[in-house]
C-alpha positions in Angstrom: -2.4 -29.1 2.1 0.0 -27.6 -0.4 2.1 -24.6 0.9 1.2 -21.2 -0.6 4.0 -18.9 -1.6 3.6 -15.1 -1.7 5.5 -13.2 -4.4 6.4 -9.6 -3.4 7.0 -7.1 -6.1 9.0 -4.7 -4.0 11.4 -1.8 -4.0 8.6 0.7 -4.4 10.2 1.9 -2.1 12.6 -0.4 -0.3 11.7 0.7 3.3 8.1 0.0 2.7 8.9 -3.4 1.3 10.9 -4.4 4.4 8.2 -3.2 6.7 5.6 -5.2 4.7 7.6 -8.4 5.2 8.0 -7.5 8.9 4.2 -7.0 9.2 3.5 -10.4 7.6 5.8 -12.1 10.0 4.5 -10.3 13.1 0.8 -10.7 12.0 1.0 -14.4 11.5 0.0 -16.7 14.2 3.0 -19.0 14.5 4.7 -21.2 17.1 7.5 -22.3 14.8 9.3 -21.3 11.6 7.1 -23.7 9.5 4.0 -21.8 10.5 5.0 -18.7 8.6 4.4 -17.8 5.0 7.1 -18.5 2.4 7.9 -15.4 0.4 9.8 -14.6 -2.7 10.8 -11.0 -2.8 12.1 -8.8 -5.6 13.3 -5.6 -3.9 13.8 -3.9 -7.3 14.7 -0.3 -6.2 15.7 0.7 -9.8 12.1 0.8 -11.1 11.4 4.4 -12.2 9.2 6.6 -10.0 5.6 5.9 -10.4 4.3 9.4 -9.6 6.7 11.0 -12.0 5.3 8.9 -14.9 1.7 9.3 -14.0 2.0 13.1 -13.9 4.3 13.3 -16.9 4.3 10.4 -19.5 7.5 11.6 -21.0 9.3 10.4 -17.8 10.7 6.8 -17.7 7.8 4.2 -17.7 8.0 1.8 -14.8 5.5 -0.7 -16.3 7.8 -2.9 -18.4 10.1 -3.5 -15.4 7.1 -4.3 -13.1 5.6 -6.8 -15.6 9.0 -8.4 -15.9 9.3 -8.7 -12.2 5.8 -10.1 -11.8 6.6 -12.8 -14.4 9.8 -13.6 -12.5 7.8 -14.0 -9.3 5.4 -16.3 -11.1 8.2 -18.4 -12.7 9.9 -18.8 -9.3 6.8 -20.5 -7.9 4.6 -17.7 -6.3 0.9 -18.5 -5.9 0.0 -14.8 -5.5 1.7 -11.5 -6.2 1.4 -8.4 -4.1 2.8 -4.8 -4.6 3.4 -2.9 -1.3 2.9 0.4 -3.2 -0.4 2.2 -3.7 0.8 4.4 -6.5 2.0 1.4 -8.5 -1.6 0.2 -8.7 -2.2 2.7 -11.5 -0.6 -0.2 -13.5 -2.5 -3.0 -11.7 -4.7 -4.2 -14.6 -1.9 -4.2 -17.1 0.4 -6.2 -14.8 -2.4 -8.7 -14.0 -3.1 -9.3 -17.7 0.6 -10.4 -18.2 0.6 -13.1 -15.5 -1.4 -16.2 -14.8 -1.6 -16.0 -11.0 -3.8 -13.7 -8.9 -2.5 -10.3 -7.9 -3.9 -8.6 -4.8 -5.1 -5.0 -5.2 -4.1 -3.0 -2.1 -6.6 -0.2 -2.9 -9.6 -2.6 -3.3 -8.7 -4.4 -0.1 -8.3 -1.2 1.8 -11.6 0.3 0.7 -13.4 -3.0 1.4 -11.9 -3.0 4.9 -13.0 0.6 5.5 -16.6 -0.4 4.4 -16.5 -3.3 6.9 -15.6 -0.9 9.6 -18.6 1.2 8.8 -16.7 4.2 7.3 -19.1 6.5 5.3 -16.5 9.0 4.1 -12.9 8.1 3.7 -10.0 10.6 3.6 -7.3 9.7 1.0 -3.8 10.4 2.1 -1.6 9.4 -0.9 0.9 10.6 -3.4 -0.1 13.2 -5.9 0.2 10.4 -8.5 -2.3 8.2 -6.7 -4.7 11.1 -6.2 -4.4 12.3 -9.8 -5.0 8.8 -11.1 -8.2 8.6 -9.1 -7.5 5.1 -8.0 -9.0 5.4 -4.5 -11.8 7.7 -5.6 -13.1 5.1 -8.2 -12.8 2.3 -5.6 -14.7 4.3 -3.0 -17.5 5.0 -5.6 -17.5 1.2 -6.5 -18.1 0.4 -2.8 -20.6 3.2 -2.3 -18.8 5.5 0.1 -17.9 9.1 0.0 -14.3 10.3 -0.2 -12.1 13.4 0.2 -8.6 14.4 -0.7 -6.4 16.9 1.1 -6.3 20.6 0.1 -3.6 21.7 -2.3 -1.5 23.0 0.7 -1.9 19.8 2.6 -1.1 17.7 -0.5 2.2 19.6 -0.9 3.0 19.0 2.8 2.2 15.3 2.4 4.4 15.0 -0.7 7.2 16.7 1.3 6.8 14.2 4.1 6.7 11.2 1.7 9.6 12.1 -0.6 11.8 14.5 1.5 11.4 12.8 4.8 10.4 9.1 4.7 12.0 8.2 1.4 15.1 10.3 2.1 15.5 8.7 5.5 15.2 12.1 7.3 13.4 13.1 10.5 9.6 13.0 10.1 7.6 16.0 11.1 4.8 14.1 12.9 3.1 17.4 13.9 2.7 18.3 10.2 1.4 14.9 9.4 -1.2 14.8 12.2 -2.4 18.3 11.3 -3.2 16.9 7.8 -5.2 14.0 9.4 -7.1 16.4 11.6 -7.9 18.6 8.6 -9.4 15.6 6.9 -11.5 14.8 9.9 -12.7 18.4 10.0 -13.8 17.9 6.3 -16.2 15.2 7.6 -14.1 12.1 7.1 -14.9 9.2 9.5 -11.4 7.8 8.9 -8.4 8.4 6.7 -6.4 5.8 4.8 -2.7 5.7 4.7 -2.8 5.3 0.9 1.0 5.4 0.5 3.2 2.8 2.0 5.7 5.4 3.1 3.0 6.7 5.4 2.6 3.2 6.8 6.3 3.6 8.0 5.2 6.7 9.9 2.4 4.7 11.5 4.9 2.1 12.6 7.6 4.5 13.8 5.2 6.6 15.9 2.9 3.7 17.0 -0.2 5.8 16.2 -2.7 3.0 16.8 -5.7 5.1 16.0 -9.1 3.7 14.9 -9.6 6.6 12.5 -6.4 5.7 10.6 -6.5 2.8 8.2 -3.1 1.5 7.2 -3.3 0.1 3.7 -0.1 -2.0 4.3 -1.6 -3.6 7.3 -4.7 -4.5 5.4 -2.6 -6.0 2.5 -0.6 -8.0 5.0 -3.7 -9.4 6.7 -5.2 -10.4 3.3 -2.0 -12.0 2.2 -1.8 -14.1 5.3 -5.4 -15.3 4.8 -4.9 -16.1 1.1 -1.8 -18.1 2.0 -4.0 -20.1 4.4 -2.3 -19.0 7.6 -3.8 -17.6 10.8 -3.8 -13.8 11.4 -2.6 -12.6 14.8 -3.7 -9.2 16.0 -0.7 -7.0 16.9 
């Protein structure tokens, strides 16, 4: 059986990319080095901010650099490409059209996972760019489940946590974050998705381990392991 190689279009941001790689290693059932997935990683932190461009098209466009990176991953021998960044999936179709290998869609995989868990209404915790793009909303409608987004005040708090705390390497206000989760639950959500990979870092750092929190990065890692024909280990 030919070995499958995973190409990671990373740097979106760097901390989430490193955590994604760590998840893949920890979630793979392995007794020796050779049981793990081979990965080719482009941790390209210089790619312009995705939310900035989605909200204001006069800002630097990240798409050309992402397409170039996806082509490099393909040329290097990747069998699949993944982007450990929800917001970047605004550009998913354009990137996929420019390469000949499959590219996993973190948003589609996460909503499918939520449906398999029996979620009827999903709370979307994501960047303003992801919410404005409607990426999760459309995917929820495709799978036939309801969705909700945070209030304007909670959206501002969430953006502060993502950009001024996680991305900036500062102390995270976990009380503020959990309050946003509870507000989504009060709005009738069965579960919330961490629809920004910086929020996945919070999930790791605080070991939340809650059934009502679906971590999109964990979902992507699990699916990547399966596609690369390795066994998934529950962590």
